[in-house]
Every structure is written in C-alpha cells, then in structure tokens.
N, CA, C and O atoms as a DFTB+ gen file, in Angstrom:
212 C
 N C O
     1  1     -38.361    -208.278     -63.881
     2  2     -39.202    -209.051     -63.034
     3  2     -38.354    -209.549     -61.870
     4  3     -37.269    -210.099     -62.062
     5  1     -38.860    -209.349     -60.682
     6  2     -38.203    -209.853     -59.480
     7  2     -38.977    -211.089     -59.034
     8  3     -40.199    -211.044     -58.892
     9  1     -38.271    -212.179     -58.817
    10  2     -38.920    -213.413     -58.400
    11  2     -38.360    -213.855     -57.060
    12  3     -37.190    -213.629     -56.752
    13  1     -39.210    -214.484     -56.275
    14  2     -38.773    -214.970     -54.985
    15  2     -39.774    -215.955     -54.428
    16  3     -40.776    -216.273     -55.070
    17  1     -39.499    -216.432     -53.240
    18  2     -40.371    -217.376     -52.553
    19  2     -40.850    -216.737     -51.262
    20  3     -40.041    -216.251     -50.473
    21  1     -42.164    -216.733     -51.038
    22  2     -42.709    -216.155     -49.818
    23  2     -42.406    -217.057     -48.631
    24  3     -41.972    -218.196     -48.799
    25  1     -42.638    -216.536     -47.434
    26  2     -42.372    -217.345     -46.235
    27  2     -43.279    -218.570     -46.164
    28  3     -42.996    -219.513     -45.427
    29  1     -44.382    -218.555     -46.940
    30  2     -45.289    -219.705     -47.009
    31  2     -44.866    -220.722     -48.065
    32  3     -45.527    -221.744     -48.243
    33  1     -43.747    -220.439     -48.776
    34  2     -43.246    -221.364     -49.785
    35  2     -43.846    -221.182     -51.169
    36  3     -43.660    -222.036     -52.036
    37  1     -44.567    -220.077     -51.394
    38  2     -45.179    -219.807     -52.698
    39  2     -44.180    -219.046     -53.565
    40  3     -43.632    -218.030     -53.137
    41  1     -43.941    -219.533     -54.782
    42  2     -43.083    -218.819     -55.720
    43  2     -43.892    -217.677     -56.313
    44  3     -44.978    -217.887     -56.853
    45  1     -43.350    -216.454     -56.207
    46  2     -44.087    -215.272     -56.646
    47  2     -43.172    -214.361     -57.454
    48  3     -41.950    -214.510     -57.444
    49  1     -43.797    -213.408     -58.161
    50  2     -43.031    -212.452     -58.967
    51  2     -43.693    -211.085     -58.892
    52  3     -44.900    -210.975     -58.674
    53  1     -42.885    -210.047     -59.074
    54  2     -43.337    -208.670     -59.076
    55  2     -42.706    -207.962     -60.265
    56  3     -41.547    -208.206     -60.600
    57  1     -43.474    -207.084     -60.900
    58  2     -42.926    -206.277     -61.997
    59  2     -42.017    -205.199     -61.410
    60  3     -42.347    -204.593     -60.390
    61  1     -40.870    -204.959     -62.052
    62  2     -39.952    -203.923     -61.591
    63  2     -39.472    -203.091     -62.769
    64  3     -39.590    -203.488     -63.928
    65  1     -38.935    -201.941     -62.443
    66  2     -38.261    -201.084     -63.414
    67  2     -36.942    -200.691     -62.768
    68  3     -36.928    -200.241     -61.622
    69  1     -35.844    -200.851     -63.474
    70  2     -34.529    -200.469     -62.955
    71  2     -33.919    -199.420     -63.869
    72  3     -33.785    -199.633     -65.074
    73  1     -33.551    -198.285     -63.288
    74  2     -32.890    -197.205     -64.016
    75  2     -31.439    -197.172     -63.547
    76  3     -31.170    -196.991     -62.360
    77  1     -30.511    -197.345     -64.473
    78  2     -29.090    -197.412     -64.130
    79  2     -28.357    -196.294     -64.856
    80  3     -28.422    -196.188     -66.081
    81  1     -27.659    -195.462     -64.091
    82  2     -26.892    -194.352     -64.670
    83  2     -25.412    -194.741     -64.694
    84  3     -24.857    -195.197     -63.694
    85  1     -24.796    -194.552     -65.842
    86  2     -23.383    -194.866     -66.015
    87  2     -22.628    -193.582     -66.327
    88  3     -23.006    -192.829     -67.224
    89  1     -21.566    -193.343     -65.583
    90  2     -20.705    -192.184     -65.803
    91  2     -19.263    -192.664     -65.829
    92  3     -18.802    -193.301     -64.882
    93  1     -18.557    -192.365     -66.896
    94  2     -17.153    -192.751     -66.990
    95  2     -16.933    -194.249     -66.892
    96  3     -15.986    -194.689     -66.239
    97  1     -17.773    -195.028     -67.516
    98  2     -17.707    -196.492     -67.554
    99  2     -17.955    -197.143     -66.191
   100  3     -17.633    -198.314     -65.996
   101  1     -18.528    -196.382     -65.246
   102  2     -18.863    -196.925     -63.927
   103  2     -20.331    -196.649     -63.623
   104  3     -20.870    -195.618     -64.026
   105  1     -20.971    -197.562     -62.919
   106  2     -22.340    -197.337     -62.474
   107  2     -22.292    -196.299     -61.370
   108  3     -21.633    -196.495     -60.349
   109  1     -22.998    -195.184     -61.578
   110  2     -22.990    -194.121     -60.576
   111  2     -24.286    -194.063     -59.769
   112  3     -24.318    -193.478     -58.686
   113  1     -25.351    -194.667     -60.293
   114  2     -26.624    -194.636     -59.572
   115  2     -27.532    -195.746     -60.084
   116  3     -27.561    -196.044     -61.278
   117  1     -28.274    -196.352     -59.158
   118  2     -29.283    -197.353     -59.505
   119  2     -30.571    -196.986     -58.776
   120  3     -30.571    -196.832     -57.555
   121  1     -31.657    -196.847     -59.513
   122  2     -32.983    -196.620     -58.937
   123  2     -33.864    -197.792     -59.329
   124  3     -33.916    -198.173     -60.499
   125  1     -34.556    -198.363     -58.355
   126  2     -35.451    -199.488     -58.612
   127  2     -36.863    -199.104     -58.202
   128  3     -37.075    -198.461     -57.174
   129  1     -37.808    -199.501     -59.007
   130  2     -39.220    -199.280     -58.711
   131  2     -39.925    -200.628     -58.791
   132  3     -39.877    -201.310     -59.815
   133  1     -40.580    -200.996     -57.696
   134  2     -41.240    -202.298     -57.608
   135  2     -42.739    -202.076     -57.434
   136  3     -43.169    -201.322     -56.560
   137  1     -43.534    -202.744     -58.281
   138  2     -44.986    -202.688     -58.165
   139  2     -45.416    -203.743     -57.152
   140  3     -45.754    -204.867     -57.522
   141  1     -45.400    -203.373     -55.871
   142  2     -45.713    -204.339     -54.816
   143  2     -47.156    -204.822     -54.878
   144  3     -47.460    -205.933     -54.444
   145  1     -48.048    -203.991     -55.417
   146  2     -49.449    -204.395     -55.537
   147  2     -49.645    -205.374     -56.685
   148  3     -50.681    -206.033     -56.766
   149  1     -48.659    -205.475     -57.574
   150  2     -48.784    -206.324     -58.755
   151  2     -48.222    -207.721     -58.579
   152  3     -47.856    -208.356     -59.568
   153  1     -48.138    -208.226     -57.344
   154  2     -47.601    -209.568     -57.094
   155  2     -48.490    -210.624     -57.744
   156  3     -49.718    -210.541     -57.698
   157  1     -47.842    -211.619     -58.350
   158  2     -48.599    -212.751     -58.857
   159  2     -47.804    -214.027     -58.627
   160  3     -46.573    -214.020     -58.621
   161  1     -48.526    -215.115     -58.438
   162  2     -47.899    -216.409     -58.193
   163  2     -47.415    -217.004     -59.502
   164  3     -48.074    -216.888     -60.535
   165  1     -46.259    -217.639     -59.445
   166  2     -45.711    -218.286     -60.627
   167  2     -46.423    -219.609     -60.873
   168  3     -46.987    -220.201     -59.953
   169  1     -46.393    -220.062     -62.102
   170  2     -46.996    -221.345     -62.463
   171  2     -46.305    -222.464     -61.689
   172  3     -45.178    -222.310     -61.219
   173  1     -46.985    -223.562     -61.569
   174  2     -46.440    -224.712     -60.856
   175  2     -45.096    -225.140     -61.446
   176  3     -44.212    -225.587     -60.715
   177  1     -44.940    -225.007     -62.758
   178  2     -43.689    -225.408     -63.402
   179  2     -42.614    -224.329     -63.299
   180  3     -41.517    -224.500     -63.830
   181  1     -42.917    -223.213     -62.618
   182  2     -41.928    -222.169     -62.396
   183  2     -41.800    -221.149     -63.504
   184  3     -40.936    -220.275     -63.434
   185  1     -42.647    -221.235     -64.540
   186  2     -42.572    -220.266     -65.623
   187  2     -42.998    -218.895     -65.120
   188  3     -43.969    -218.763     -64.375
   189  1     -42.260    -217.888     -65.538
   190  2     -42.588    -216.509     -65.170
   191  2     -43.244    -215.833     -66.363
   192  3     -42.589    -215.558     -67.369
   193  1     -44.516    -215.573     -66.250
   194  2     -45.257    -214.901     -67.310
   195  2     -46.053    -213.771     -66.699
   196  3     -46.743    -213.957     -65.696
   197  1     -45.958    -212.599     -67.301
   198  2     -46.719    -211.457     -66.811
   199  2     -48.193    -211.681     -67.141
   200  3     -48.528    -211.965     -68.291
   201  1     -49.075    -211.558     -66.154
   202  2     -50.507    -211.760     -66.428
   203  2     -50.991    -210.818     -67.524
   204  3     -50.652    -209.634     -67.525
   205  1     -51.764    -211.331     -68.434
   206  2     -52.330    -210.527     -69.520
   207  2     -51.445    -210.424     -70.745
   208  3     -51.876    -209.867     -71.754
   209  1     -50.238    -210.931     -70.700
   210  2     -49.357    -210.865     -71.872
   211  2     -49.159    -212.235     -72.466
   212  3     -48.447    -212.380     -73.461
C-alpha cells in the first residue's frame, strides 16, 4: 500500500504490487504496479484499511 497526502491535504492510499528480483545477494530489478483508479481516503485517525477487507 502506498500512502500519501494530496495537494488538498487529504490523506490517501493506493494498492500496489512490487516485484523485486535479487541476483547474487543484490537487487537487480524492481517493478512496481500501482492501481491509480483504486485510490481511497484514509480514516480520520490515519488507519490504512483496504476497502472491503
């Protein structure tokens, strides 16, 4: 989950998937996928909960 604050001051979160490839004990590649359409506002208390779960 990626969390941030919009320019309007709203705390928001987006679902993400991160694929990390390791070769020889070093990170050789990172791919990130962000569901930009799946943005949701965080609760007033700042709790991050995926809607529906």
